[in-house]
C-alpha positions as CSV (number, residue, x, y, z in Angstrom):
1,M,-5.0,-12.8,58.0
2,A,-8.4,-11.4,57.9
3,M,-8.8,-8.1,56.3
4,E,-10.4,-5.1,58.3
5,N,-12.3,-2.5,56.7
6,N,-12.8,-0.4,59.6
7,P,-9.3,1.1,60.7
8,S,-9.4,4.6,62.3
9,C,-11.0,7.0,59.8
10,G,-8.4,9.6,60.7
11,D,-5.5,7.4,59.5
12,F,-6.9,7.2,56.0
13,W,-8.0,10.9,55.9
14,M,-4.6,12.0,56.9
15,I,-3.1,9.6,54.2
16,M,-5.2,11.0,51.4
17,A,-4.6,14.6,52.6
18,N,-0.8,13.9,52.4
19,L,-1.2,12.0,49.0
20,E,-2.9,15.1,47.5
21,S,-0.4,17.6,49.0
22,E,2.3,19.2,46.6
23,N,4.9,18.6,49.4
24,P,7.0,15.5,48.3
25,V,7.7,14.6,51.9
26,A,4.2,14.5,52.8
27,N,3.6,12.2,49.7
28,I,6.3,9.8,50.8
29,A,4.9,9.8,54.4
30,A,1.5,8.9,53.0
31,M,3.0,6.1,51.0
32,N,4.7,4.7,54.0
33,H,1.7,5.0,56.3
34,A,-0.7,3.4,53.5
35,S,1.9,0.5,53.1
36,V,1.8,-0.3,56.7
37,L,-2.0,-0.3,57.0
38,I,-2.8,-2.2,53.9
39,G,0.0,-4.5,54.6
40,G,-1.7,-5.3,57.8
41,G,-4.9,-6.0,55.9
42,K,-6.7,-2.6,56.8
43,F,-8.4,-0.7,54.1
44,P,-10.6,2.5,54.1
45,E,-14.3,2.3,53.8
46,P,-15.6,1.5,50.3
47,L,-16.5,5.2,49.7
48,L,-12.9,6.4,50.3
49,V,-11.2,3.7,48.1
50,R,-11.7,5.5,44.8
51,R,-10.2,8.6,46.2
52,L,-7.3,6.7,47.6
53,I,-6.8,5.3,44.1
54,A,-6.9,8.7,42.6
55,G,-4.3,9.9,45.0
56,L,-1.9,7.1,44.3
57,L,-2.4,7.6,40.5
58,S,-1.7,11.3,40.7
59,N,1.7,10.6,42.6
60,L,2.6,8.0,40.0
61,A,2.3,10.7,37.5
62,K,4.4,13.3,39.3
63,P,7.9,13.6,37.6
64,H,9.9,14.6,40.7
65,H,9.3,11.2,42.5
66,E,12.1,8.8,42.1
67,I,11.6,5.3,40.7
68,A,11.8,3.8,43.9
69,I,9.2,6.0,45.3
70,K,6.8,5.2,42.3
71,R,7.4,1.6,43.0
72,G,5.9,2.0,46.4
73,F,2.8,3.6,45.1
74,H,2.5,1.0,42.5
75,S,2.7,-1.7,45.1
76,I,-0.1,-0.3,47.2
77,L,-2.3,-0.2,43.9
78,K,-1.6,-3.8,43.3
79,A,-2.6,-4.7,46.9
80,I,-5.7,-2.9,46.5
81,W,-6.5,-4.6,43.1
82,T,-5.8,-8.0,44.7
83,A,-8.2,-7.2,47.7
84,I,-10.9,-6.1,45.4
85,I,-10.7,-9.0,43.0
86,S,-10.7,-11.3,46.1
87,N,-13.9,-9.6,47.3
88,N,-12.2,-8.9,50.6
89,M,-13.6,-5.4,50.6
90,N,-17.2,-4.5,51.1
91,M,-18.0,-2.7,48.0
92,D,-21.1,-2.6,45.9
93,S,-20.8,-3.6,42.4
94,S,-20.8,-0.2,41.0
95,A,-17.9,1.1,43.4
96,R,-16.0,-2.1,42.6
97,S,-16.2,-1.6,39.0
98,E,-15.2,2.1,39.1
99,A,-12.2,1.2,41.3
100,L,-11.1,-1.8,39.1
101,H,-11.4,0.2,35.9
102,A,-9.2,3.2,37.4
103,I,-6.5,0.7,38.3
104,L,-6.9,-1.3,35.1
105,C,-6.4,2.0,33.0
106,Y,-3.3,2.7,34.8
107,L,-1.8,-0.8,34.5
108,M,-2.5,-0.7,30.8
109,D,-1.0,2.6,30.3
110,R,2.1,1.5,32.2
111,A,2.3,-1.8,30.2
112,F,1.6,0.3,26.9
113,L,4.4,2.7,27.6
114,R,6.8,-0.4,28.0
115,I,5.6,-1.9,24.8
116,Q,6.4,1.6,23.0
117,R,9.7,1.8,24.7
118,H,10.7,-1.7,23.6
119,G,8.8,-1.9,20.3
120,S,11.8,-3.7,18.4
121,M,12.4,-6.2,21.4
122,V,8.7,-7.1,22.1
123,R,8.9,-10.2,20.2
124,M,11.6,-11.4,22.7
125,F,9.1,-11.1,25.6
126,T,7.7,-14.3,27.2
127,V,4.8,-15.9,25.4
128,R,2.6,-14.6,28.3
129,D,3.9,-11.2,28.0
130,Q,3.5,-11.2,24.3
131,L,-0.1,-12.2,24.5
132,T,-0.8,-9.6,26.9
133,A,0.9,-7.1,24.6
134,V,-1.3,-8.1,21.7
135,K,-4.4,-7.6,23.9
136,I,-3.3,-4.2,25.0
137,M,-2.2,-3.1,21.6
138,C,-5.6,-4.2,20.2
139,T,-7.3,-2.0,23.0
140,F,-5.3,1.0,22.3
141,F,-5.6,0.9,18.5
142,R,-9.5,0.7,18.8
143,S,-9.8,3.4,21.5
144,S,-7.0,5.6,20.0
145,P,-6.9,5.2,16.5
146,G,-4.2,8.0,16.0
147,I,-1.6,6.0,17.5
148,I,-1.4,4.2,14.1
149,N,0.9,7.2,13.3
150,D,3.2,6.3,16.2
151,A,6.1,4.5,14.6
152,R,6.9,2.6,17.9
153,C,3.4,1.2,18.1
154,V,3.5,0.1,14.3
155,R,6.9,-1.5,15.0
156,A,5.8,-3.3,18.2
157,F,2.6,-4.8,16.6
158,A,4.5,-5.8,13.4
159,S,7.1,-7.5,15.6
160,L,4.4,-9.5,17.4
161,M,3.0,-10.6,14.0
162,L,6.3,-11.9,13.4
163,S,6.8,-13.5,16.8
164,P,8.5,-17.0,17.0
165,H,5.5,-18.2,19.0
166,A,2.7,-19.6,17.0
167,A,0.0,-18.7,19.7
168,V,1.1,-15.0,19.4
169,V,1.1,-15.1,15.7
170,C,-2.6,-16.6,15.8
171,A,-3.8,-13.9,18.1
172,C,-2.4,-11.3,15.9
173,A,-4.1,-12.8,12.8
174,G,-7.2,-13.2,14.6
175,A,-7.3,-9.5,15.7
176,L,-6.4,-8.2,12.1
177,P,-10.0,-8.3,10.7
178,S,-11.5,-6.1,13.4
179,L,-8.4,-3.8,13.6
180,S,-8.6,-3.4,9.8
181,L,-11.5,-1.1,10.5
182,V,-9.1,1.4,12.1
183,P,-8.3,3.9,9.4
184,G,-4.9,3.3,8.0
185,F,-4.3,0.1,10.1
186,G,-4.3,-2.5,7.3
187,F,-1.9,-0.4,5.2
188,T,0.4,0.6,7.8
189,M,0.9,-2.9,9.2
190,A,1.2,-4.6,6.0
191,R,4.1,-2.2,4.9
192,A,5.6,-2.5,8.4
193,Y,5.4,-6.2,8.4
194,C,7.0,-6.9,5.0
195,H,9.8,-4.7,6.1
196,I,10.5,-6.5,9.1
197,L,10.3,-9.8,7.1
198,I,13.1,-8.6,5.1
199,V,15.3,-8.1,8.1
200,L,14.2,-11.1,10.1
201,P,13.4,-13.9,7.6
202,P,11.7,-16.9,8.9
203,Q,14.1,-19.9,9.6
204,S,12.1,-22.8,11.1
205,S,9.1,-24.5,9.5
206,L,6.8,-23.2,12.3
207,Q,8.1,-19.7,11.5
208,I,7.5,-20.2,7.9
209,S,4.0,-21.4,8.5
210,S,3.2,-18.4,10.7
211,V,4.5,-16.0,7.8
212,I,2.3,-17.9,5.3
213,L,-0.7,-17.5,7.7
214,M,0.0,-13.7,8.4
215,L,0.5,-13.0,4.6
216,E,-2.7,-14.9,3.8
217,R,-4.6,-12.7,6.5
218,L,-3.2,-9.6,5.1
219,K,-4.4,-10.5,1.7
220,Q,-7.9,-11.1,3.1
221,I,-8.0,-7.5,4.6
222,S,-6.4,-5.8,1.6
223,T,-9.8,-4.3,0.5
224,T,-9.6,-2.1,3.6
225,M,-6.5,-0.7,2.6
226,V,-7.3,1.1,-0.7
227,D,-8.5,4.3,0.7
228,H,-5.1,5.0,2.1
229,P,-3.4,7.8,0.1
230,R,-0.2,5.9,-0.4
231,F,-2.0,2.7,-1.3
232,N,-0.4,2.8,-5.0
233,D,3.0,2.3,-3.1
234,L,2.1,-0.7,-1.0
235,A,2.5,-3.5,-3.7
236,M,6.1,-2.5,-4.2
237,H,6.8,-2.6,-0.4
238,V,5.4,-6.0,-0.4
239,L,7.5,-7.3,-3.3
240,G,10.5,-6.4,-1.3
241,A,9.8,-9.3,0.8
242,L,10.7,-11.5,-2.2
243,A,14.2,-11.3,-0.7
244,N,13.2,-14.2,1.3
245,H,14.1,-17.5,-0.5
246,N,11.5,-19.8,0.8
247,F,9.3,-20.8,-2.1
248,A,6.1,-21.0,0.1
249,V,6.7,-17.4,1.4
250,R,7.5,-16.0,-1.9
251,K,4.2,-17.4,-3.3
252,K,2.3,-15.7,-0.6
253,V,4.1,-12.5,-1.2
254,L,3.3,-12.5,-4.8
255,N,-0.3,-13.3,-4.3
256,L,-0.5,-10.4,-1.7
257,A,1.2,-8.0,-4.2
258,V,-1.1,-9.0,-7.0
259,S,-4.2,-8.3,-4.8
260,L,-2.7,-4.8,-4.2
261,L,-2.7,-3.8,-7.9
262,T,-4.2,-0.5,-9.2
263,P,-3.9,1.4,-12.5
264,G,-1.5,3.5,-10.9
265,N,1.1,0.8,-9.8
266,V,0.5,-2.0,-12.3
267,S,3.3,-0.7,-14.5
268,D,5.9,-0.5,-11.6
269,V,4.8,-4.0,-10.5
270,L,5.2,-5.6,-13.9
271,R,8.4,-4.0,-14.4
272,F,9.8,-5.2,-11.1
273,L,8.5,-8.7,-11.8
274,K,10.1,-8.8,-15.3
275,N,13.4,-7.7,-13.9
276,E,13.1,-10.4,-11.2
277,L,12.4,-13.0,-13.8
278,D,15.4,-11.8,-16.1
279,L,17.6,-12.0,-13.0
280,A,16.3,-15.6,-12.1
281,A,16.9,-16.8,-15.5
282,T,20.4,-15.7,-15.5
283,A,21.4,-16.5,-11.8
284,N,20.5,-20.1,-12.1
285,I,17.4,-19.6,-9.8
286,P,15.2,-22.7,-9.5
287,I,12.5,-23.2,-12.2
288,E,9.7,-23.1,-9.6
289,Y,10.4,-19.6,-8.8
290,Q,10.5,-18.5,-12.3
291,H,7.1,-20.1,-12.8
292,M,5.9,-18.2,-9.9
293,L,6.9,-14.9,-11.3
294,E,5.4,-15.8,-14.8
295,E,2.2,-16.6,-13.1
296,A,2.2,-13.5,-11.2
297,I,2.9,-11.4,-14.5
298,S,0.0,-13.3,-16.2
299,E,-2.2,-12.4,-13.5
300,C,-1.2,-8.8,-13.8
301,H,-2.0,-8.9,-17.6
302,S,-5.5,-10.3,-16.9
303,A,-6.1,-7.6,-14.3
304,Y,-5.0,-4.6,-16.4
305,P,-4.6,-5.8,-19.9
306,E,-4.5,-2.1,-21.2
307,S,-1.3,-1.4,-19.2
308,I,0.9,-4.1,-20.8
309,I,2.2,-1.8,-23.5
310,L,3.8,0.5,-20.7
311,F,6.2,-2.3,-19.5
312,I,6.8,-4.8,-22.1
313,Q,9.3,-2.7,-24.0
314,G,12.9,-2.2,-22.7
315,P,14.5,1.0,-21.3
316,M,14.9,2.4,-24.8
317,Y,11.3,2.9,-25.2
318,S,11.0,5.0,-22.0
319,V,10.9,8.0,-24.1
320,F,7.2,7.2,-25.0
321,S,6.2,6.8,-21.3
322,D,5.2,10.3,-20.6
323,C,2.7,10.4,-23.4
324,F,1.2,7.0,-22.4
325,R,0.8,8.2,-18.9
326,Y,-0.9,11.5,-20.0
327,I,-3.5,9.9,-22.0
328,K,-3.9,7.0,-19.7
329,D,-4.6,9.3,-16.7
330,I,-7.6,11.0,-18.7
331,M,-8.9,7.6,-19.7
332,D,-8.7,6.0,-16.2
333,R,-10.6,9.0,-14.8
334,N,-13.1,9.3,-17.7
335,P,-14.0,5.6,-18.9
336,M,-17.3,6.8,-20.4
337,L,-15.2,8.8,-23.0
338,R,-13.7,5.8,-24.5
339,A,-16.0,5.3,-27.4
340,Q,-15.8,9.0,-28.4
341,L,-12.0,8.9,-27.9
342,L,-11.7,6.0,-30.3
343,R,-13.3,7.7,-33.1
344,G,-11.6,11.0,-32.5
345,L,-8.2,9.5,-32.3
346,L,-8.7,7.8,-35.7
347,R,-9.8,11.0,-37.2
348,A,-6.9,13.0,-35.9
349,L,-4.0,10.5,-36.3
350,R,-3.3,12.3,-39.7
351,H,-2.2,15.4,-37.5
352,V,0.4,13.6,-35.3
353,K,4.0,14.7,-35.7
354,S,6.0,12.8,-33.4
355,S,6.6,9.1,-32.5
356,P,5.8,9.5,-28.8
357,V,2.5,11.1,-29.4
358,C,1.9,8.6,-32.3
359,A,2.6,5.5,-30.1
360,A,0.4,6.8,-27.3
361,A,-2.5,7.5,-29.7
362,V,-2.3,4.1,-31.2
363,W,-2.2,2.5,-27.7
364,A,-5.2,4.5,-26.7
365,I,-7.0,3.3,-29.8
366,S,-6.4,-0.3,-28.8
367,V,-7.5,0.2,-25.3
368,C,-10.8,2.1,-26.3
369,S,-11.7,-0.8,-28.7
370,E,-13.9,-2.6,-26.2
371,S,-16.1,-4.8,-28.6
372,Q,-15.0,-7.2,-31.1
373,L,-16.1,-5.1,-33.9
374,E,-14.1,-2.2,-32.6
375,A,-11.0,-4.4,-31.9
376,I,-11.2,-5.6,-35.6
377,G,-11.8,-2.2,-37.0
378,S,-8.9,-0.7,-35.2
379,M,-6.6,-3.6,-36.4
380,D,-7.6,-2.9,-39.9
381,A,-7.1,0.8,-39.5
382,I,-3.6,0.4,-37.8
383,V,-2.4,-2.1,-40.4
384,C,-3.6,0.2,-43.3
385,L,-1.8,3.2,-41.9
386,F,1.4,1.6,-40.6
387,G,1.9,-1.3,-42.8
388,D,4.6,0.2,-44.9
389,L,6.4,1.2,-41.6
390,L,6.2,-2.3,-40.3
391,D,7.4,-3.9,-43.7
392,R,10.3,-1.6,-43.8
393,R,11.3,-2.6,-40.2
394,D,11.0,-6.2,-41.0
395,K,13.2,-5.8,-44.3
396,E,15.8,-4.1,-42.3
397,K,15.9,-6.8,-39.7
398,L,16.2,-9.4,-42.3
399,I,19.2,-7.6,-43.9
400,L,20.9,-7.3,-40.5
401,E,20.3,-11.1,-39.8
402,A,21.6,-12.0,-43.3
403,G,24.8,-10.0,-42.6
404,E,25.1,-11.8,-39.2
405,V,25.5,-8.3,-37.6
406,E,24.2,-7.9,-33.9
407,H,22.3,-4.7,-33.9
408,E,20.3,-3.0,-31.2
409,Y,18.3,0.0,-31.8
410,M,19.8,2.5,-29.3
411,L,18.8,6.1,-30.0
412,P,20.4,9.2,-28.5
413,R,18.5,10.8,-25.6
414,D,17.5,13.8,-27.9
415,Y,16.6,11.7,-30.9
416,Y,13.0,13.0,-30.8
417,G,14.2,16.6,-30.2
418,V,13.7,16.4,-26.6
419,K,15.4,18.2,-23.6
420,D,13.4,17.1,-20.4
421,R,12.9,20.8,-19.4
422,D,14.4,24.1,-20.0
423,A,17.0,25.3,-17.5
424,Q,14.3,26.8,-15.4
425,G,12.0,23.6,-15.6
426,D,9.1,25.8,-16.9
427,H,8.1,24.2,-20.2
428,L,6.5,20.9,-20.9
429,K,8.4,18.5,-23.3
430,P,7.4,19.1,-26.9
431,W,5.6,15.9,-27.2
432,L,3.3,16.6,-24.4
433,M,2.4,20.0,-25.9
434,E,1.7,18.0,-29.1
435,M,-0.3,15.8,-27.1
436,E,-2.4,18.4,-25.6
437,E,-2.9,19.9,-29.1
438,L,-4.1,16.6,-30.5
439,L,-6.6,15.9,-27.7
440,F,-7.9,19.6,-27.0
441,V,-7.7,21.0,-30.3
442,H,-8.1,18.3,-33.1
443,I,-10.4,16.0,-31.0
444,G,-12.2,18.6,-29.1
445,L,-11.5,17.4,-25.5
446,T,-12.5,19.9,-22.7
447,Q,-11.9,20.0,-19.0
448,Q,-15.0,20.5,-16.9
449,A,-15.0,22.6,-13.5
450,D,-15.0,19.5,-11.6
451,G,-11.8,18.2,-13.3
452,S,-13.6,15.5,-15.6
453,Y,-13.3,15.7,-19.3
454,S,-15.9,15.8,-22.1
455,I,-15.8,15.7,-25.9
456,A,-17.9,18.3,-28.1
457,S,-21.2,16.7,-29.1
458,S,-20.1,16.9,-32.8
459,S,-17.7,14.2,-32.1
460,K,-20.3,11.9,-30.5
461,C,-21.7,8.9,-32.5
462,S,-23.3,5.6,-32.0
463,G,-21.2,3.1,-30.1
464,S,-22.0,0.4,-32.8
465,E,-20.9,2.3,-35.7
466,D,-18.2,0.7,-37.7
467,V,-14.8,2.2,-36.7
468,S,-13.4,1.6,-40.3
469,F,-15.6,4.5,-41.3
470,F,-13.3,6.9,-39.7
471,I,-10.1,5.7,-41.3
472,P,-8.6,8.7,-43.3
473,S,-6.6,8.3,-46.4
474,L,-3.2,10.0,-45.9
475,D,-2.0,12.7,-48.2
476,H,1.6,13.2,-48.6
477,T,1.4,16.6,-46.8
478,D,-0.1,15.0,-43.6
479,N,2.0,15.0,-40.6
480,L,1.7,11.4,-40.0
481,E,2.7,10.5,-43.6
482,V,5.9,12.5,-43.1
483,L,6.5,10.8,-39.6
484,L,6.0,7.3,-41.3
485,Q,8.6,8.2,-43.9
486,S,11.3,8.4,-41.1
487,G,11.2,4.8,-40.7
488,D,11.3,4.9,-36.9
489,V,12.0,1.3,-35.7
490,L,11.0,2.0,-32.1
491,L,7.6,3.1,-33.2
492,A,7.2,0.1,-35.6
493,D,8.0,-2.1,-32.5
494,V,5.4,-0.5,-30.4
495,V,2.7,-0.7,-33.1
496,E,3.4,-4.4,-33.7
497,S,3.0,-5.0,-30.0
498,I,-0.3,-3.1,-29.9
499,L,-1.5,-5.1,-32.9
500,S,-0.8,-8.2,-31.0
501,M,-2.8,-7.1,-28.1
502,L,-5.6,-6.1,-30.3
503,Q,-5.6,-9.6,-31.9
504,E,-5.7,-11.3,-28.5
505,K,-8.6,-8.9,-27.4
506,A,-10.5,-9.7,-30.6
507,N,-10.2,-13.5,-30.1
508,E,-11.3,-13.2,-26.5
509,L,-14.4,-11.3,-27.4
510,E,-15.5,-13.9,-29.9
């Protein structure tokens, strides 16, 4: 049927007047009248098409119209769309583009709302509808970045990333690099995807290949995630996907997690990996997975060697962790202070009163020893100061082994005279107060207005100066001498681990 562009002008003027009315009856009359005309191939003049579209869209947005009525308005819009696309309306390019854009925005909004409502089921759509959903979601993420905070949108796109159809997964993977420029997109999607991966693990070889592709692509965009305020938590979210038992998937999960390491999360990651390795060894898990975990742990060591001491010890050593974290935070934020801290700590060790502060100070000495000369000098100093403590611990172990008595160093919680906080929670643990005294009083650390730290100029010296020059000879009245006489086996274990780490560092710097 040939389409006509010149019906009675009065008909469409009447239709538009009724569409724009606040009277629902008039709106419905307009819909019926327009359906008859357009169904018969009659359309308004091109200059009136845009107004007709606006009237239809406004009625679709009215909440009091029933669904059946809205379907009628929707059908008229689709008919207008088809006529414009088919060039059956005499419209210039500008008017044509405006009309199509208005209808397209409505159709996309409608499709987007459908995706939001069925976010968890979107991966069950047809392949064609899923591909359309990917395009629509990409458009909205770019045009309205704030929807990254809409859990429904995040769930929908993450579900599409885990689609059973390879074409859809490839479409998502292809969109990730550009979408990663949207603030928060990479972090949020990586976390959501790994959570869904736990609930819906891949089964077929095709699904496994798709998951491997997606994890690899997430790793590629991981650098765009670092500015997220909760980035430190992401590696642990990712590691949850190790619940999937496919070796190839687990390998990619570990690779992604290692790429997300920071000084703030490496301890938790390593603790998780070590626990996973212990479980694998006792649960008859295939050796391939154990090797994967060992490799991941080794990569963590290489990335943050100074963090090793925070996790290699068992739970009984957790009493030391507060002091480690306290001084580590200062060192991480002020890396230029390491040379001064090294010498300051060597000078101030004689004042140390408790094992937690002592262990943290010795660990900090090892981290601040960045040259081979410093590493060797620090080893000499530690052996000189703690040699008797280590010898005593070794003798006690030999006696226990000779007596064939199994012994584990289990200390009561208040062994170091500690309660976490008082009843009101207002006071620091005693060893943290001692740590502050060591750093701020004996070493001369001061905090600046901008939050950074400095050390008094009197503590500064040449970076090439021999660190052994600062090794004090202990007097029987020194606090450290008294502490070492206690024979603390946990402290001895920590010192031994630090010496091993220093030896490895010295060998690497040869």
